[in-house]
C-alpha positions as CSV (number, residue, x, y, z in Angstrom):
1,M,-2.1,-3.0,6.5
2,C,0.7,-1.2,5.8
3,E,0.1,2.2,3.5
4,G,3.7,1.7,2.0
5,C,4.2,-1.9,1.0
6,G,0.6,-3.4,1.1
7,Q,1.7,-6.1,3.9
8,K,0.1,-7.0,7.3
9,I,1.6,-5.2,10.0
10,H,3.1,-7.8,12.5
11,D,5.5,-5.5,14.4
12,R,5.1,-4.4,17.9
13,Y,4.3,-1.0,16.9
14,L,3.1,0.7,13.9
15,M,3.3,4.2,12.5
16,R,0.0,5.9,11.8
17,V,0.3,9.5,9.2
18,A,-2.5,11.0,7.9
19,D,-5.0,8.1,8.6
20,A,-2.9,5.3,7.8
21,S,-0.9,2.9,8.9
22,W,2.5,1.7,8.4
23,H,5.4,0.1,9.1
24,E,8.2,2.0,10.6
25,H,11.0,0.6,8.0
26,C,8.0,1.5,5.1
27,L,7.9,5.3,6.6
28,T,10.3,6.9,4.0
29,C,10.5,10.3,2.0
30,S,8.8,9.4,-1.4
31,I,11.5,11.8,-2.9
32,C,15.1,10.8,-1.3
33,G,14.3,7.6,0.5
34,V,15.0,8.9,4.0
35,Q,14.0,6.9,6.8
36,L,11.2,9.3,8.7
37,A,12.2,8.8,12.2
38,H,11.2,11.8,14.2
39,S,9.0,13.7,11.9
40,C,7.5,13.7,8.0
41,Y,5.2,15.5,5.9
42,T,2.5,14.7,3.5
43,R,0.6,15.6,0.5
44,N,-1.4,13.9,-2.2
45,T,-1.0,10.4,-0.2
46,K,3.2,11.0,-0.7
47,L,5.2,11.4,2.4
48,Y,8.3,13.7,2.4
49,C,11.1,14.7,4.7
50,K,11.4,18.4,5.8
51,A,14.2,19.5,3.6
52,D,12.3,18.0,0.3
53,Y,8.8,19.3,0.9
54,D,10.1,22.9,1.6
55,R,12.1,22.7,-1.6
56,I,9.5,21.0,-3.5
57,F,6.1,22.6,-1.8
58,G,7.7,25.8,-0.2
59,V,6.8,29.8,-0.9
60,K,9.1,30.8,-3.7
61,C,10.3,34.5,-4.8
62,S,8.2,35.8,-7.5
63,R,11.5,37.2,-9.0
64,C,14.7,35.0,-8.4
65,G,12.6,31.9,-7.9
66,D,14.5,31.1,-4.5
67,R,12.5,29.6,-1.4
68,L,11.6,32.4,0.6
69,L,12.3,31.2,4.7
70,P,10.0,31.0,7.1
71,H,11.8,34.3,9.3
72,E,12.7,36.3,6.0
73,M,10.7,39.5,5.4
74,V,9.2,39.6,2.9
75,M,7.1,42.1,0.3
76,R,4.0,41.2,-1.0
77,A,2.1,42.6,-4.1
78,Q,-1.0,41.0,-5.0
79,Q,-0.3,37.2,-5.1
80,H,3.2,37.6,-5.7
81,V,5.6,37.1,-2.9
82,F,9.2,38.6,-2.6
83,H,12.4,38.7,-0.9
84,L,13.4,42.2,0.3
85,P,16.3,42.5,-2.2
86,C,14.3,41.4,-4.9
87,F,11.7,43.7,-4.7
88,V,13.1,46.1,-7.3
89,C,11.9,48.2,-10.6
90,V,12.4,46.1,-13.4
91,V,13.2,49.4,-15.5
92,C,15.6,51.2,-13.0
93,C,16.3,48.3,-11.1
94,Q,15.9,50.6,-7.7
95,P,14.9,49.1,-4.4
96,L,10.9,49.5,-3.8
97,Q,9.9,50.6,-0.1
98,K,7.4,49.7,1.7
99,G,4.5,52.5,1.0
100,E,6.0,53.1,-2.6
101,Q,3.7,53.1,-5.6
102,F,4.5,50.9,-7.9
103,V,2.5,49.2,-11.1
104,L,2.4,45.4,-11.9
105,R,2.3,44.6,-15.3
106,A,2.4,40.7,-16.8
107,G,3.7,39.9,-13.6
């Protein structure tokens, strides 16, 4: 049975994703609907293309809210992650460097 449409799979090939079987044409992103021919991402039984998965579930900068890319250098403070240019003092807007002391208040 196809996880996407609930119909029996009579096709020559079936797709297996996260222990479920799919018709090839039913394997689409749950957000944008693009057919997932080469790769897909899954979360909570939904399928996503890379772009939508990164946009929805990717790590975001705690200051600007933009997505942090895997190759970017970041600064971490407790559970918060920042782009380097976003890791600044909220009072004087001076960049904080690695090893400098700072205080977190209300996030």
